[in-house]
N, CA, C and O of each residue as an XYZ file, in Angstrom:
628
protein
N     -28.748    -63.026    -27.621
C     -28.596    -61.722    -27.461
C     -29.268    -61.312    -26.040
O     -30.309    -61.903    -25.754
N     -28.824    -60.468    -25.239
C     -29.453    -60.029    -24.089
C     -30.470    -58.951    -24.257
O     -30.471    -58.254    -25.272
N     -31.349    -58.789    -23.280
C     -32.481    -58.005    -23.356
C     -31.861    -56.496    -23.477
O     -32.429    -55.667    -24.188
N     -30.817    -56.215    -22.842
C     -30.137    -54.931    -22.819
C     -29.780    -54.342    -24.104
O     -29.958    -53.150    -24.353
N     -29.252    -55.222    -24.958
C     -28.748    -54.804    -26.233
C     -29.934    -54.550    -27.093
O     -29.790    -53.604    -27.867
N     -31.007    -55.137    -27.136
C     -32.265    -55.057    -27.813
C     -33.200    -53.782    -27.335
O     -34.160    -53.403    -28.006
N     -32.863    -53.263    -26.283
C     -33.582    -52.187    -25.626
C     -33.232    -50.878    -26.183
O     -32.134    -50.403    -25.892
N     -34.082    -50.200    -26.994
C     -33.830    -48.994    -27.559
C     -33.289    -47.844    -26.764
O     -32.403    -47.074    -27.134
N     -34.005    -47.824    -25.504
C     -33.750    -46.768    -24.576
C     -32.564    -46.981    -23.620
O     -32.329    -46.142    -22.751
N     -31.841    -48.043    -23.758
C     -30.820    -48.311    -22.907
C     -29.598    -47.472    -23.178
O     -29.416    -47.147    -24.351
N     -28.824    -47.115    -22.363
C     -27.714    -46.186    -22.347
C     -26.623    -46.689    -23.362
O     -25.817    -45.883    -23.828
N     -26.596    -47.977    -23.695
C     -25.682    -48.552    -24.679
C     -26.034    -48.236    -26.203
O     -25.214    -48.347    -27.114
N     -27.346    -47.831    -26.362
C     -27.970    -47.541    -27.557
C     -28.815    -46.243    -27.453
O     -30.042    -46.311    -27.517
N     -28.192    -45.102    -27.300
C     -28.977    -43.772    -27.257
C     -29.710    -43.388    -28.539
O     -29.217    -43.599    -29.647
N     -30.818    -42.858    -28.368
C     -31.754    -42.416    -29.533
C     -30.800    -41.640    -30.485
O     -30.229    -40.669    -29.988
N     -30.548    -41.940    -31.797
C     -29.648    -41.442    -32.725
C     -29.935    -39.918    -32.982
O     -29.012    -39.173    -33.310
N     -31.221    -39.461    -32.831
C     -31.514    -38.018    -33.295
C     -31.702    -37.282    -32.006
O     -31.962    -36.083    -32.105
N     -31.615    -37.800    -30.829
C     -31.802    -37.015    -29.556
C     -30.943    -35.799    -29.494
O     -31.487    -34.737    -29.193
N     -29.613    -35.831    -29.754
C     -28.467    -34.957    -29.710
C     -28.850    -33.858    -30.780
O     -28.904    -32.654    -30.527
N     -29.090    -34.390    -31.919
C     -29.313    -33.397    -33.067
C     -30.406    -32.627    -32.853
O     -30.322    -31.434    -33.145
N     -31.528    -33.103    -32.353
C     -32.809    -32.186    -31.994
C     -32.491    -31.355    -30.829
O     -33.128    -30.304    -30.760
N     -31.664    -31.591    -29.918
C     -31.261    -30.650    -28.815
C     -30.494    -29.591    -29.381
O     -30.757    -28.416    -29.124
N     -29.552    -29.933    -30.144
C     -28.587    -28.792    -30.862
C     -29.322    -28.063    -31.739
O     -29.088    -26.855    -31.774
N     -30.298    -28.584    -32.579
C     -31.118    -27.814    -33.582
C     -31.996    -26.795    -32.605
O     -32.045    -25.607    -32.923
N     -32.603    -27.200    -31.566
C     -33.433    -26.429    -30.643
C     -32.677    -25.173    -30.216
O     -33.110    -24.034    -30.386
N     -31.408    -25.505    -29.597
C     -30.589    -24.441    -29.143
C     -30.193    -23.427    -30.222
O     -30.249    -22.237    -29.915
N     -29.781    -23.790    -31.506
C     -29.564    -23.131    -32.642
C     -30.789    -22.107    -32.949
O     -30.566    -20.936    -33.256
N     -32.062    -22.627    -32.844
C     -33.228    -21.663    -33.277
C     -33.459    -20.877    -32.231
O     -34.237    -19.966    -32.516
N     -33.041    -20.873    -30.997
C     -33.358    -20.039    -29.918
C     -32.251    -19.018    -29.729
O     -32.428    -18.100    -28.929
N     -31.148    -19.119    -30.399
C     -29.992    -18.033    -30.419
C     -30.672    -16.743    -30.993
O     -31.597    -16.718    -31.804
N     -30.088    -15.765    -30.464
C     -30.627    -14.193    -30.581
C     -30.612    -14.011    -32.129
O     -31.715    -13.704    -32.580
N     -29.603    -14.133    -33.048
C     -29.717    -13.902    -34.478
C     -30.676    -14.598    -35.155
O     -31.401    -13.966    -35.923
N     -30.847    -15.949    -35.004
C     -31.740    -16.786    -35.596
C     -33.217    -16.464    -35.188
O     -34.162    -16.389    -35.973
N     -33.264    -16.274    -33.742
C     -34.618    -15.955    -33.250
C     -35.153    -14.705    -33.811
O     -36.317    -14.716    -34.210
N     -34.332    -13.439    -33.908
C     -34.851    -12.243    -34.405
C     -35.301    -12.607    -35.891
O     -36.409    -12.266    -36.306
N     -34.430    -13.284    -36.638
C     -34.876    -13.491    -38.063
C     -36.221    -14.254    -38.137
O     -37.094    -13.955    -38.952
N     -36.341    -15.323    -37.180
C     -37.663    -16.056    -37.269
C     -38.826    -15.204    -36.702
O     -39.995    -15.423    -37.019
N     -38.495    -14.338    -35.950
C     -39.538    -13.475    -35.457
C     -40.128    -12.442    -36.456
O     -41.304    -12.080    -36.419
N     -39.151    -11.972    -37.409
C     -39.551    -11.185    -38.562
C     -40.327    -12.001    -39.502
O     -41.260    -11.482    -40.115
N     -40.024    -13.224    -39.666
C     -40.698    -14.119    -40.787
C     -42.230    -14.296    -40.009
O     -43.233    -14.302    -40.723
N     -42.339    -14.412    -38.792
C     -43.477    -14.708    -38.044
C     -44.402    -13.231    -38.282
O     -45.558    -13.143    -38.696
N     -43.689    -12.395    -37.970
C     -44.548    -11.013    -38.289
C     -45.172    -10.781    -39.701
O     -46.224    -10.192    -39.949
N     -44.321    -11.356    -40.557
C     -44.691    -11.287    -41.975
C     -46.017    -11.973    -42.181
O     -46.935    -11.385    -42.752
N     -46.141    -13.226    -41.720
C     -47.210    -14.047    -41.896
C     -48.423    -13.815    -40.954
O     -49.514    -14.352    -41.142
N     -48.129    -12.921    -39.865
C     -49.419    -12.661    -38.994
C     -50.213    -11.571    -39.699
O     -51.411    -11.391    -39.481
N     -49.481    -10.840    -40.567
C     -50.237     -9.801    -41.375
C     -51.246    -10.222    -42.182
O     -50.886    -11.089    -42.978
N     -52.486     -9.875    -42.251
C     -53.275    -10.381    -43.463
C     -52.991     -9.882    -44.628
O     -52.944     -8.659    -44.761
N     -52.750    -10.733    -45.685
C     -52.029    -10.490    -46.909
C     -53.035     -9.730    -47.849
O     -52.593     -8.844    -48.581
N     -54.313    -10.031    -47.856
C     -55.144     -9.344    -48.740
C     -56.331     -8.757    -48.153
O     -57.252     -8.303    -48.832
N     -56.301     -8.770    -46.725
C     -57.465     -8.164    -46.101
C     -57.534     -6.571    -46.210
O     -58.594     -5.950    -46.271
N     -56.282     -6.003    -46.225
C     -56.208     -4.533    -46.299
C     -55.505     -4.108    -47.717
O     -54.935     -3.023    -47.825
N     -55.583     -4.976    -48.717
C     -55.120     -4.622    -49.951
C     -56.054     -3.678    -50.696
O     -55.680     -3.186    -51.760
N     -57.059     -3.447    -50.268
C     -58.064     -2.473    -51.059
C     -58.748     -1.682    -49.778
O     -58.448     -1.866    -48.599
N     -59.714     -0.778    -50.273
C     -60.388      0.032    -49.348
C     -61.845      0.189    -50.092
O     -62.011      0.075    -51.307
N     -62.887      0.477    -49.107
C     -64.168      0.529    -49.601
C     -64.333      1.935    -50.335
O     -63.871      3.006    -49.940
N     -65.071      1.716    -51.462
C     -65.428      2.861    -52.410
C     -66.950      2.755    -52.814
O     -67.483      1.650    -52.915
N     -67.565      3.805    -53.020
C     -68.999      3.815    -53.398
C     -69.139      4.930    -54.328
O     -68.516      5.984    -54.203
N     -70.052      4.655    -55.358
C     -70.274      5.680    -56.331
C     -71.911      5.848    -56.357
O     -72.720      4.928    -56.480
N     -72.190      7.197    -56.215
C     -73.610      7.586    -56.265
C     -73.867      8.562    -57.299
O     -72.955      9.284    -57.701
N     -75.156      8.646    -57.805
C     -75.431      9.904    -58.651
C     -76.240     10.726    -57.998
O     -77.183     10.281    -57.344
N     -76.000     11.926    -58.083
C     -76.812     12.977    -57.526
C     -76.864     14.340    -58.610
O     -76.006     15.215    -58.729
N     -78.074     14.212    -59.296
C     -78.443     15.205    -60.256
C     -77.595     14.936    -61.488
O     -77.698     13.892    -62.132
N     -76.673     16.009    -61.819
C     -75.859     15.949    -62.916
C     -74.428     15.753    -62.603
O     -73.488     16.158    -63.286
N     -74.363     15.085    -61.491
C     -72.804     14.721    -61.114
C     -72.917     13.364    -60.325
O     -73.908     12.912    -59.750
N     -71.682     12.837    -60.436
C     -71.577     11.326    -59.709
C     -70.532     11.669    -58.529
O     -69.504     12.303    -58.769
N     -70.845     11.233    -57.308
C     -69.938     11.269    -56.138
C     -69.398      9.954    -55.813
O     -70.127      8.985    -55.598
N     -68.013      9.909    -55.772
C     -67.227      8.849    -55.484
C     -66.836      9.068    -54.108
O     -66.346     10.152    -53.791
N     -67.029      8.001    -53.127
C     -66.532      8.100    -51.672
C     -65.676      7.005    -51.402
O     -66.001      5.864    -51.729
N     -64.532      7.279    -50.791
C     -63.664      6.266    -50.402
C     -63.309      6.518    -48.996
O     -62.975      7.634    -48.599
N     -63.394      5.294    -48.116
C     -63.242      5.352    -46.728
C     -61.732      5.178    -46.642
O     -61.247      4.269    -47.315
N     -60.953      5.908    -45.925
C     -59.473      5.875    -45.898
C     -59.050      6.222    -44.546
O     -58.296      7.186    -44.411
N     -59.465      5.517    -43.462
C     -59.143      5.860    -42.092
C     -57.763      5.749    -41.734
O     -57.185      4.691    -41.983
N     -57.114      6.753    -41.148
C     -55.676      6.613    -40.816
C     -54.846      7.089    -41.910
O     -53.624      7.085    -41.764
N     -55.363      7.490    -42.966
C     -54.536      7.860    -44.256
C     -54.341      9.388    -44.134
O     -55.291     10.054    -43.724
N     -53.105     10.031    -44.481
C     -53.012     11.329    -44.658
C     -53.286     11.795    -45.854
O     -53.301     10.967    -46.765
N     -53.535     13.024    -46.130
C     -53.984     13.561    -47.427
C     -52.752     13.390    -48.303
O     -53.001     13.005    -49.446
N     -51.471     13.597    -48.002
C     -50.317     13.441    -48.852
C     -50.129     12.086    -49.324
O     -49.391     11.889    -50.290
N     -50.706     11.157    -48.754
C     -50.622      9.609    -49.261
C     -51.540      9.369    -50.305
O     -51.497      8.302    -50.917
N     -52.525     10.410    -50.628
C     -53.484      9.921    -51.631
C     -53.274     10.596    -52.998
O     -53.037     11.802    -53.074
N     -53.359      9.849    -54.010
C     -53.239     10.241    -55.364
C     -54.484      9.875    -56.293
O     -54.919      8.728    -56.390
N     -55.004     10.973    -56.959
C     -56.079     10.827    -57.823
C     -55.583     10.965    -59.285
O     -54.848     11.888    -59.636
N     -56.046      9.958    -60.145
C     -55.486     10.080    -61.543
C     -56.777      9.884    -62.411
O     -57.643      9.100    -62.022
N     -56.916     10.568    -63.558
C     -57.799     10.427    -64.410
C     -57.291     10.118    -65.825
O     -56.321     10.715    -66.291
N     -57.950      9.193    -66.485
C     -57.434      8.857    -67.860
C     -58.632      8.359    -68.719
O     -59.085      7.226    -68.552
N     -59.095      9.151    -69.565
C     -60.364      8.680    -70.270
C     -61.480      8.799    -69.384
O     -61.772      9.834    -68.784
N     -62.204      7.524    -69.305
C     -63.369      7.336    -68.502
C     -63.089      6.672    -67.078
O     -64.026      6.255    -66.397
N     -61.795      6.592    -66.665
C     -61.416      5.905    -65.499
C     -60.795      6.959    -64.583
O     -60.061      7.858    -64.994
N     -61.148      6.777    -63.307
C     -60.657      7.456    -62.185
C     -59.949      6.496    -61.225
O     -60.569      5.554    -60.732
N     -58.673      6.719    -60.957
C     -58.055      5.833    -60.049
C     -57.622      6.603    -58.795
O     -57.077      7.704    -58.866
N     -57.909      5.925    -57.559
C     -57.503      6.396    -56.400
C     -56.399      5.576    -55.864
O     -56.588      4.370    -55.705
N     -55.184      6.154    -55.550
C     -54.080      5.408    -55.044
C     -53.515      5.825    -53.666
O     -53.317      7.008    -53.388
N     -53.290      4.908    -52.904
C     -52.724      5.136    -51.550
C     -51.444      4.536    -51.471
O     -51.208      3.385    -51.837
N     -50.448      5.486    -50.890
C     -49.060      4.977    -50.686
C     -48.940      5.231    -49.279
O     -49.085      6.338    -48.762
N     -48.621      3.974    -48.573
C     -48.461      4.085    -47.014
C     -47.127      3.599    -46.672
O     -46.922      2.452    -47.068
N     -46.130      4.173    -46.023
C     -44.820      3.797    -45.559
C     -44.753      4.059    -44.074
O     -44.979      5.144    -43.537
N     -44.375      2.792    -43.401
C     -44.083      2.844    -42.128
C     -42.744      2.486    -41.693
O     -42.206      1.511    -42.219
N     -42.065      3.237    -40.686
C     -40.729      2.932    -40.222
C     -40.909      2.753    -39.012
O     -41.672      3.488    -38.385
N     -40.163      1.617    -38.365
C     -40.174      1.315    -37.027
C     -38.596      1.217    -36.625
O     -37.871      0.435    -37.238
N     -38.167      1.909    -35.737
C     -36.765      1.879    -35.158
C     -36.863      1.553    -33.685
O     -37.527      2.250    -32.918
N     -36.215      0.521    -33.317
C     -36.038      0.228    -31.800
C     -34.654      0.358    -31.380
O     -33.804     -0.417    -31.820
N     -34.322      1.430    -30.431
C     -33.011      1.567    -30.036
C     -32.910      1.169    -28.497
O     -33.892      1.101    -27.757
N     -31.612      0.918    -28.113
C     -31.345      0.803    -26.701
C     -31.050      1.888    -26.100
O     -31.160      2.949    -26.713
N     -30.646      1.865    -24.879
C     -30.349      3.031    -24.148
C     -29.132      3.903    -24.495
O     -28.992      5.065    -24.116
N     -28.361      3.290    -25.175
C     -27.088      3.818    -25.857
C     -27.388      4.393    -27.253
O     -26.450      4.706    -27.986
N     -28.696      4.545    -27.652
C     -28.960      4.926    -29.040
C     -28.483      4.067    -30.069
O     -28.407      4.549    -31.199
N     -28.137      2.842    -29.882
C     -27.843      1.900    -30.783
C     -29.051      1.163    -31.268
O     -29.833      0.536    -30.553
N     -29.123      1.331    -32.755
C     -30.270      0.549    -33.127
C     -30.031     -0.904    -33.309
O     -29.058     -1.347    -33.919
N     -30.983     -1.651    -32.740
C     -30.972     -3.123    -32.897
C     -32.257     -3.633    -33.659
O     -32.340     -4.821    -33.970
N     -33.109     -2.867    -33.913
C     -34.250     -3.400    -34.714
C     -34.734     -2.228    -35.648
O     -35.003     -1.124    -35.175
N     -34.834     -2.504    -36.971
C     -35.243     -1.449    -37.871
C     -35.989     -2.144    -38.946
O     -35.479     -3.001    -39.668
N     -37.369     -1.693    -39.033
C     -38.421     -2.403    -39.963
C     -38.954     -1.209    -40.644
O     -39.256     -0.158    -40.079
N     -39.050     -1.476    -41.997
C     -39.930     -0.630    -42.833
C     -40.789     -1.404    -43.720
O     -40.439     -2.416    -44.326
N     -42.046     -0.806    -43.756
C     -42.940     -1.457    -44.665
C     -43.480     -0.620    -45.614
O     -43.608      0.543    -45.231
N     -43.839     -0.866    -46.753
C     -44.450     -0.045    -47.842
C     -45.653     -0.820    -48.477
O     -45.640     -1.998    -48.833
N     -46.664      0.038    -48.549
C     -47.926     -0.653    -49.031
C     -48.530      0.279    -50.047
O     -48.538      1.498    -49.873
N     -49.004     -0.270    -51.042
C     -49.706      0.642    -52.042
C     -50.994     -0.053    -52.364
O     -51.042     -1.274    -52.517
N     -52.028      0.724    -52.467
C     -53.352      0.274    -52.780
C     -53.943      1.187    -53.915
O     -53.676      2.386    -54.005
N     -54.721      0.549    -54.718
C     -55.325      1.299    -55.836
C     -56.709      0.878    -56.016
O     -56.975     -0.301    -55.784
N     -57.613      1.663    -56.391
C     -59.036      1.338    -56.792
C     -59.281      2.143    -58.183
O     -59.040      3.347    -58.266
N     -59.699      1.502    -59.086
C     -60.135      2.234    -60.369
C     -61.677      2.176    -60.525
O     -62.195      1.066    -60.403
N     -62.432      3.197    -60.770
C     -63.681      3.243    -61.155
C     -63.932      3.746    -62.534
O     -63.476      4.835    -62.882
N     -64.625      3.013    -63.318
C     -64.818      3.191    -64.798
C     -66.307      3.766    -64.853
O     -67.300      3.255    -64.334
N     -66.236      4.962    -65.609
C     -67.537      5.717    -65.779
C     -67.978      5.394    -67.272
O     -67.134      5.045    -68.098
N     -69.288      5.517    -67.587
C     -69.854      5.286    -68.830
C     -69.406      6.359    -69.936
O     -69.548      6.132    -71.138
N     -68.871      7.508    -69.448
C     -68.533      8.431    -70.304
C     -67.198      9.107    -69.880
O     -66.809      8.953    -68.722
N     -66.480      9.847    -70.761
C     -65.261     10.337    -70.547
C     -65.209     11.334    -69.450
O     -66.221     12.028    -69.351
N     -64.300     11.546    -68.646
C     -64.361     12.522    -67.470
C     -63.674     13.898    -67.828
O     -62.529     13.847    -68.276
N     -64.164     14.882    -67.696
C     -63.501     16.303    -67.808
C     -62.780     16.604    -66.594
O     -63.299     17.132    -65.611
N     -61.484     16.230    -66.693
C     -60.725     16.342    -65.371
C     -60.624     17.669    -64.832
O     -60.369     17.821    -63.638
N     -60.813     18.718    -65.662
C     -60.971     20.205    -65.284
C     -61.920     20.476    -64.236
O     -61.688     21.348    -63.398
N     -63.012     19.764    -64.226
C     -64.288     19.953    -63.491
C     -64.311     19.137    -62.449
O     -65.272     19.292    -61.696
N     -63.401     18.162    -62.127
C     -63.456     17.252    -61.165
C     -63.054     17.909    -59.704
O     -62.032     18.591    -59.629
N     -63.791     17.710    -58.677
C     -63.343     18.275    -57.345
C     -63.164     17.177    -56.468
O     -63.794     16.125    -56.583
N     -62.143     17.447    -55.415
C     -61.945     16.407    -54.358
C     -61.756     17.094    -53.042
O     -61.154     18.163    -52.941
N     -62.321     16.408    -51.976
C     -62.172     16.836    -50.607
C     -61.864     15.595    -49.736
O     -62.266     14.456    -49.976
N     -61.109     15.969    -48.709
C     -60.698     14.821    -47.754
C     -60.783     15.312    -46.404
O     -60.147     16.289    -46.010
N     -61.594     14.613    -45.676
C     -61.843     15.109    -44.292
C     -62.244     13.888    -43.168
O     -63.177     13.154    -43.494
N     -61.725     13.697    -42.148
C     -62.019     12.564    -41.268
C     -61.775     11.283    -41.921
O     -62.471     10.352    -41.517
N     -60.931     11.041    -42.849
C     -60.810      9.650    -43.216
C     -61.669      9.495    -44.338
O     -61.763      8.333    -44.735
N     -62.377     10.428    -45.009
C     -63.352     10.255    -45.881
C     -62.991     11.165    -47.165
O     -63.038     12.394    -47.113
N     -62.648     10.489    -48.247
C     -62.386     11.034    -49.560
C     -63.764     11.040    -50.369
O     -64.434     10.035    -50.605
N     -64.062     12.312    -50.741
C     -65.090     12.593    -51.624
C     -64.733     13.256    -53.015
O     -64.097     14.308    -53.073
N     -65.183     12.576    -54.133
C     -64.701     13.218    -55.442
C     -65.936     13.496    -56.175
O     -66.776     12.601    -56.271
N     -66.127     14.601    -56.681
C     -67.461     15.097    -57.381
C     -66.971     14.936    -58.916
O     -65.914     15.483    -59.230
N     -67.599     14.309    -59.747
C     -67.203     13.999    -61.231
C     -68.636     14.354    -61.879
O     -69.669     13.689    -61.809
N     -68.418     15.564    -62.518
C     -69.794     16.023    -63.225
C     -69.932     15.070    -64.412
O     -68.966     14.511    -64.933
N     -71.272     14.916    -64.825
C     -71.614     14.109    -65.932
C     -71.461     14.988    -67.087
O     -71.668     16.199    -67.021
N     -71.044     14.285    -68.300
C     -70.976     15.012    -69.496
C     -72.181     14.698    -70.326
O     -72.528     13.540    -70.557
N     -72.772     15.691    -70.742
C     -74.087     15.388    -71.455
C     -73.561     15.008    -73.091
O     -72.797     15.685    -73.779
N     -74.049     14.064    -73.357
C     -73.835     13.640    -74.850
C     -74.925     14.528    -75.832
O     -75.840     15.277    -75.488
N     -74.559     14.227    -76.877
C     -75.343     14.960    -78.071
C     -76.457     14.009    -78.258
O     -76.313     12.787    -78.301
N     -77.549     14.625    -78.364
C     -78.777     13.818    -78.841
C     -78.928     13.926    -80.337
O     -78.848     14.974    -80.978
N     -79.168     12.650    -80.847
C     -79.309     12.558    -82.534
C     -80.849     12.382    -82.698
O     -81.532     11.553    -82.098
N     -81.252     13.230    -83.543
C     -82.759     13.027    -84.057
C     -82.654     11.964    -85.104
O     -81.665     11.864    -85.829
N     -83.781     11.105    -85.174
C     -83.768     10.237    -86.256
C     -84.766     10.611    -87.302
O     -85.934     10.800    -86.963
N     -84.405     10.728    -88.517
C     -85.194     11.131    -89.622
C     -85.847      9.968    -90.374
O     -85.249      8.900    -90.502
N     -86.967     10.156    -90.830
C     -87.585      9.098    -91.634
C     -87.262      8.986    -92.896
O     -87.770      8.103    -93.588
């Protein structure tokens, strides 16, 4: 057998996957596929659990407890506060819509994202929801929860 027929790079024996790889690369760079792949890339670029929560602190101040939540960039309408028994839950619902149009007002990219975050604080006593007060200013949510005084029991001999 001659050297030319054994040589893998000879024109008589082209690399079997060379054309396939070239076709695949062209397919991946086509506009519809590339747009889909960019969307997947955007999904994986976002930190999955980095913003899944928000900082909350609880401090006692006399006969009340103050819950503070840092919520920069959140609007008051996106915040929910629920009380059940001795638990206070702060919920944030954030929805972003991104529409990209061309000069003729035809939409060629539309993205929507929805994120919901919750934090629940458990107190040692039930919460009187009628006496709870909340304020929100400059990205700082402050909730005042009055302490409920329990009944003191005298021990008899």
